[in-house]
C-alpha positions, 0 to 999 in steps of 0.5 A: 344017279338021282337020290331022293331028298329026305324030309325031316319032320318038325314044327315051325316056330309058329306052330310051337308058339301056338301049341305052347299057348294052347297048352298054357291056356289048358293049364290055366283052365285046369288051375282055375277049375281046381281053384273054383272047386277048392273054393266051392269045397271050402265054402261048402265045408264052412257052410256045413260047419256053420250049420252044425254050430247053429244046430247045436246052439238051437238044441241047447237053447231049446232044451234050456228054455223047455226047462224054465222053472217059473211061470212068467207072471210077476210077483213070485213068492219066495215060498213057491220055490219057483226061481226066476226069469229075467230079460235085459233089453239093451239100449241098442234095439231094432229101431235105433240101429246105426244107419251105416250098419245093416248087418248086425243085430242087437249086441246088448241083450241078456236072458237069464233064468232058472231051468230044470232037466228031467233027463240028463242033469246039468254038470259043472266043476267046483274047486277043491275048497268047496268040496273040502276033500283036502286035495289042493288043485284038484277040481271035481265035476258035480251035477244038478237037475236045476241051474241058474242060466245066463246067455250074453254076447261077449265082445272078446272073440275066442278065435284068438285062443285057438287060431294057432297064431301068436297074437300078442307077439310074446312067443307063445301060441294061443295062450289064455291072455290072448283072450284079452286082446280087442275083438276081431273086427269086420268093417268096424263091427266086432265079431262076438262070442255067445256065452252061456253060463250054467250055475248049478243050484246045490244048497247041499254044498253049504257047511253050516249055511255057508260056502267054505273057503271064500268071502264076499270080496272073492265073489268074482273069483268064485264064479270063475272057478266054480259052476255054482249059484251063490249069494253074498250074505250081510256078514260077508260070507257066501252061500249056495242058492236055492230056487227060492233064494233066486227069486230075489234079485240080489242073489242072482249072477251079475246082480250080486254086489261086490259086498253084502247088502247095505242095510242102514238103520236099526229102527223101522223108520230108517231101515233101507237098502241102498243097493236096491233094486240090484241092477244088472251089471255086465262088469259082474258077468263071469270072466270079465276084465277089471278095467279099473284095476287092470286085473283079470280074476281067472284068465284061464277060464276065458275059453269056457262056456262058449256056445258060438263064436263070430256072432253079430246079433243076439236079439231077445223079443217079447210077445205083445198081444196088443202091438199094432200090425199096420201096412204101408200106405203110399201117398195118394196121387192126383188120380183117384182110385176106385175102391177095387184098386185101393183094395188091390193095392193094400193087399199087395203091401206086406204087414209092418210090425215093430222093428220093420223099416217104416213101421213108426211112421205108419203106426200113427195111421189108422191102417190097422190090419191086426195085433200081436207081435214080438217086440223089443221090450219097451221099444216105444220108450226109445223114440223121440215121440210116442206113436199112439196106441202101438201096444200094451205096457210091454211096448212102453217104459216100465213102472218107475217104482221098480227103480230100473228106469233111466239108469246108465248101465256100463258098457261091457267093453270100453270102446267106440264101436257103438256095440255092447253098450246097454245104457238105458236098458229095460228089464222084464223080471218075474220079481217077487212079492217079498219086497212088499213085506221084508221090513225094508223101505224100498222107496226111500229117496235115493238122493237124500243124504240123511234121514230128515223130514218130508221123506217117505216113512211108510214101510211095506205100505202095499202089504200092511193092511192099511189104506195108506193113500186114502185119497184115491179111494182104491181100498186097502193095500191096492196096487198104487200103494206098493213101494216096489212093484215089478217093472212090468206087471203084465204076464209074458205069453212068450219070447223070441231069440234071434241069433245072427252069425257071420263066417268071416272066412267065407263071408257068410251070414246065417240067422235062426230064430227060436220061439218059446211059449209060456201059454199052456196048451 
């Protein structure tokens, strides 16, 4: 009897290997697809978050700028009650960047001014001592339509304060002292934080003319604990500022001396103030670590007043209506060009303005195609040679009689990064005419140890009704007689702020520019 042979279905080893390989490839493809999708989602989320942060920063800057209380015309009178506007252009500018760093922008520019809001007022906190309500430890929120505002880059990155990591290894996550750790670096470049401090102008907080509970040697602690604009008085007390008070440099944040004004001499010939012109000092900014004494006044405030983190550039430029705009001209070849060819070649070239690569070389040519550009204040004074006629006085060094030239401003962070160094900075300031009529000799020789012969005994000679320098035949109280004129006398038509941010997680760089025009429409 013949039986049919049964065939059992199955796969051979080769078939199984092929199927396994195909399946593995499919799984790997799915994993890679998910990885790419996840990366795209994370990148998109980071892009949205960064865009949102930049948008909020733009809105805040624009709102503050729109409320600037003072016209940018130097020699403001304190009687006008207008406040002030000041730009500090640090040593690091567009034309002397590190050859190895083409990513970051300026890190040592500062802008400060008084601003007014007609809608929602500025708000801030004050310590219980200031409000004298008798409840120790309880701060109070106050408001004001006017404020003294300052923007600057802080080298300590606030990511350490909110990254959920024990960065200093003491067992506590995100404690305030982690803000004192050295900044986060990206390829040797510190990722900084853009800070904004709004100090409310509330002279009504004075009791008998002074702020209770604080003295001059506590000025740093006061500014860390209170959002109020104050000044130091000669007797060592503190007083809340008015807009008029802030027209004087000695009453502004980051200019206030550690003690009261030092005025020497009891008679009119020896009455001098050796602290003049009250230069900007970054170590007097709020929330700064005292590197000399290793003491931080209020470490718990380090996470406050943050506008944007992971910032790699904060550049402030002023508008110079006479700045040269040139075009790049190639070296002539052996083949002569026809006029039509030359015109076509020149039209293809992009215009060069101060800060563009190649501008300095070409600014010495006669190939001028226009004037008017935003520049780093006094940019030409940083060059080893001076191009001819690159712009107005705003492009060059300031008036030496303002005594803001050739001084070494300390770095904000003691490091070897080459950033936040300030150094020989330039200053645009609305200044005040009061220095010409305050009864103090501002142009007294600073290097004179004692009062002696041969020194300048004239006081307020630019405002005394006399022709003190009759040899120039310029008349009574002419501009050359002034002992303390503003660093730049030219009115400022506008300025520009460029902020460059870096998202380290997704390696994205974003930049935005805000332009403010002082010229009325």
